[in-house]
N, C-alpha and C positions, 0 to 999 in steps of 0.2 A: 237302391235310391231311395231315399225317406220323401215320401209324400205330405203334403200340407195338410192340417188334423187342424181342430178348435184347440186354441188354446196358444196355436204357433205366432211368431209377429213374424211378418214376414216383411220383403221388398222386394217391389215389380216396377218400371215402365208401364206404361198404360199409354193410350188414344182413346179418348171417346168421341166418338161422335153420333148424329142424328142419325137416321136412314138415309138422306138426302146426301150424306156425305161432307156434312158440315162439323168442322169439329170444335167439340166443345171444351177438350181439356187434353192436355202432352206433355206425359212428363221425360219425351225424349229427350232436350235438353236441355234439363235441369238435373237435380239428384232424384232419386228414385223414391217412390213413394212408401213409408211406410207402417205399416197397423198389425192390429193385433186380433187374431179372428174369435169373433163371439163377443166382441166388445163394444159392438154397434158403432162401430166409426167410422164405417162406409153401406151405400147401403145394399141390403139383400142380396140384391140378382151378381152383386161384382165381387161380395162376399163367396158366395155358393160357383161362381164360377171360377172360384181361386183354389177353393176344398178338392183336395185329392192332385192337384200339378206336384209334380217333380221341379227342383232347381233347369235353372233353363231354358224349361218347357214355355211354351209358345203357341197362344191361341185367341182364335177372333169367336168372344158370345154375344150374342142378341140379349139383352135382359129386358125384358117388359117395361112397361110404363108399371103393373103392378106391386113390381118388386124394385122398382127404380125409385121414384117420386112420385108414383101414385095417379090417380085418373085428376081430369082438369076438375075441381067442382064450382059449378056458380055460386055453393053457400057461402065459398070463401072471398068473396067480394063484399064488404062493409062499406056502409055508409057513416060517416061521421062529420061533425056538426065545422065548419068550415076558422070557427075562432078556435079551435083545440090549435093550431098554426099559429108561431109567431108572425106577424106582418115581414118579418124580412125574408122569410122561405116563399117561394116567388113555383107557385105550384103552376104543374100542367101536362097535358093530358103525356101518357109516356115514362112520366118520371122518375125515378127510380129512389124510395125512402127508406131510411134506416129506422125503425120505430122500436121502442122496449116499453113493452107490454108490463099492466099491474106486479107481473112475480118477476119483472126483470128480465124475462127472455127477448129478445133480440132478432128481430125477421127484417127479413125487406118485402118493402110493398111497391105496387107501381100504380100511379096515379091514371083511372081510367075516366074519371069525370071530375069538374070543377064545376063549380057555379059559387054566385055569393053567397053562399047561406052551408053548403056542405061541401065534400069531397067525396067521393067515393072511391076505393083503394081496393085493388087485386092481391089479394096475402096467399094467394095460389105460390110454390116454388115456381119460379121460370121454368124448368123442365117436367113440371106436372104435366100429367096426358102424352109423354113420349117417349118410344120405343129406344134406348141406347144403344150403341153396337160399341162394343171393347175389345180393342188387339191389346192382349195380356203378353208381357214377358215375365217370368218368374224368375228376379235374381236370385232369392236369399231366402231362407229358410231360418230364421234362427231360434 
């Protein structure tokens, strides 16, 4: 029976949850998730968990934040001039904004403070600083 190795394309079902049991993502009721090992398409800890698995194998693994979305970084809270946002955008604490930087890269930021002159944005990934639990079922090695 073959085992997953670098370069393989795999199909999996998984449930991703936080340590408190909150489910973040679940593919069980949708199409399987397909990706290629070693292409940087998934977080490192998820890929590492699948390496060496065989078809139809199931496992539960804890992915530490360092191998998921990294630690939460205070330096990733940025303050920008309020005037860069058009008047029709309603800015309020907690609102998520999709922003495009100078390089054309899109990021999701969360508003953490608003005044008449500035807006503070948290640019950390929403799962930064979180350990993740994955229940994985390897369906196919292509």
